[in-house]
C-alpha positions in Angstrom: -23.0 -8.8 92.4 -22.7 -11.2 88.7 -19.2 -10.8 86.9 -18.8 -10.2 83.6 -18.0 -13.1 82.2 -21.1 -14.7 83.1 -23.7 -11.7 82.2 -21.6 -11.8 78.6 -22.5 -15.9 78.7 -26.3 -15.3 79.3 -26.2 -12.6 76.5 -24.1 -15.2 74.1 -27.4 -17.9 75.0 -30.0 -16.2 74.8 -28.5 -14.8 71.2 -28.5 -18.0 69.6 -31.7 -19.3 71.1 -35.2 -17.9 70.1 -35.6 -16.4 73.4 -36.8 -12.9 73.0 -37.0 -11.5 76.5 -34.8 -13.0 79.5 -35.1 -11.8 83.5 -33.1 -13.1 86.3 -32.6 -11.9 89.5 -29.7 -13.1 91.9 -28.5 -11.3 95.8 -30.3 -8.0 94.9 -28.9 -7.9 91.1 -31.1 -7.9 88.7 -30.9 -8.6 84.8 -33.1 -8.3 82.2 -32.0 -9.0 78.7 -34.8 -8.2 76.0 -33.1 -9.1 71.5 -34.5 -6.0 69.4 -37.4 -6.7 67.0 -35.4 -7.0 64.2 -33.6 -10.7 63.5 -30.1 -10.8 63.5 -29.5 -7.9 66.2 -27.8 -9.0 69.2 -29.3 -8.9 73.0 -28.9 -6.0 74.9 -29.0 -6.4 78.8 -30.2 -3.6 81.1 -28.3 -4.2 84.6 -30.1 -2.8 87.9 -29.2 -2.8 91.0 -33.0 -3.1 93.4 -31.2 -0.1 95.6 -30.2 2.1 92.4 -32.4 1.9 89.5 -30.2 3.5 87.7 -29.9 0.8 84.1 -26.4 0.2 83.2 -26.4 -0.8 79.4 -23.8 -3.9 79.3 -23.9 -4.2 75.8 -24.7 -2.2 72.3 -27.0 -3.3 69.8 -24.7 -4.9 67.2 -26.4 -6.7 64.0 -25.3 -9.9 63.5 -23.9 -10.5 59.7 -26.0 -13.2 57.6 -23.9 -13.0 54.3 -21.0 -11.3 53.1 -19.8 -10.6 49.6 -16.7 -12.9 48.6 -13.4 -11.6 47.6 -14.2 -8.0 47.5 -10.4 -7.9 46.6 -9.2 -6.0 43.1 -8.8 -9.3 40.9 -6.7 -8.3 37.8 -9.2 -10.0 35.0 -12.6 -8.9 34.4 -14.3 -12.0 34.3 -13.2 -13.3 37.5 -14.3 -9.9 39.2 -17.2 -10.3 38.0 -18.1 -13.7 39.0 -16.8 -13.0 42.9 -19.1 -10.3 42.7 -22.1 -12.6 42.9 -20.5 -15.0 45.5 -22.1 -14.8 48.6 -21.6 -16.2 52.0 -23.4 -18.4 53.7 -21.9 -18.4 57.4 -22.7 -19.8 60.7 -24.9 -18.2 62.8 -23.4 -19.3 66.1 -20.9 -21.6 67.3 -21.2 -25.4 66.9 -20.9 -28.7 64.8 -21.7 -28.8 61.1 -24.1 -31.6 58.8 -24.5 -31.5 55.4 -27.8 -34.2 56.6 -30.8 -34.2 59.1 -29.3 -37.6 60.0 -27.0 -40.2 59.2 -29.6 -42.1 56.6 -30.4 -38.9 55.0 -29.2 -37.1 51.7 -27.1 -34.0 52.1 -29.5 -30.9 52.5 -27.5 -29.7 49.4 -24.8 -30.6 47.2 -22.7 -28.7 45.1 -24.8 -27.0 42.2 -28.1 -27.4 44.2 -30.1 -24.2 43.2 -31.6 -22.6 46.9 -34.1 -20.3 47.7 -34.4 -17.9 50.7 -36.0 -20.4 52.6 -33.7 -23.6 51.5 -32.5 -25.3 54.7 -28.7 -25.4 53.7 -27.2 -27.7 56.9 -27.7 -28.3 60.2 -25.5 -26.7 63.6 -25.3 -28.4 66.8 -25.6 -26.2 69.4 -25.9 -27.6 73.4 -27.9 -30.6 71.9 -29.9 -28.4 69.9 -30.4 -28.8 66.3 -30.5 -25.6 64.3 -31.3 -25.3 60.6 -29.6 -23.1 58.6 -31.6 -21.4 55.5 -29.6 -20.1 53.0 -31.2 -16.5 52.8 -30.5 -16.4 49.5 -31.3 -17.3 46.3 -29.1 -19.0 43.8 -26.7 -22.0 43.2 -24.0 -23.0 45.5 -21.1 -23.4 43.8 -18.7 -24.3 47.2 -18.6 -26.3 50.2 -16.6 -25.2 53.0 -16.7 -27.5 55.8 -16.2 -31.0 56.4 -19.6 -33.2 57.9 -19.5 -33.2 61.4 -16.4 -29.9 61.6 -16.6 -28.0 64.4 -17.9 -24.3 63.2 -17.1 -20.7 64.9 -19.9 -17.8 64.8 -19.4 -16.0 61.8 -17.5 -18.6 59.3 -18.8 -19.1 56.1 -20.1 -22.4 55.7 -20.9 -22.5 52.0 -20.3 -19.9 48.8 -23.6 -19.1 46.3 -23.9 -17.6 42.9 -26.6 -15.0 43.0 -29.0 -14.8 41.2 
């Protein structure tokens, strides 16, 4: 029987990859993990003992936040509040190492003041020797870069602030 930690690790790895469906069998236990059709959903495993056809759901579909509105606390001055409402954070979709440029001799993907569209690559996050290009997924202007090149980032950690248009 698989331990819950092993199943959770499988879920995390599948969720961070482009794999849509994964089947695994060991010692009479079968695990089938399928991502839902929408991007940004966590994989939902179904564990099934071969001797018992009852399916057990081990995790709920949980939306993965791609962007969050920055600074939602009340700000005394209206001008500061309206500026904060326009800022959107681009967050890391995975744990890994943050890189500002595609290679050491290349220019940075973006800098403060750069205009970005939804499909603009803003950085790379390396996870398990895979280099994942992170797109802005918002149209606007980069106002702040929140991490340093080569820094380890966590899942959900803000990477950039963008003033949306």
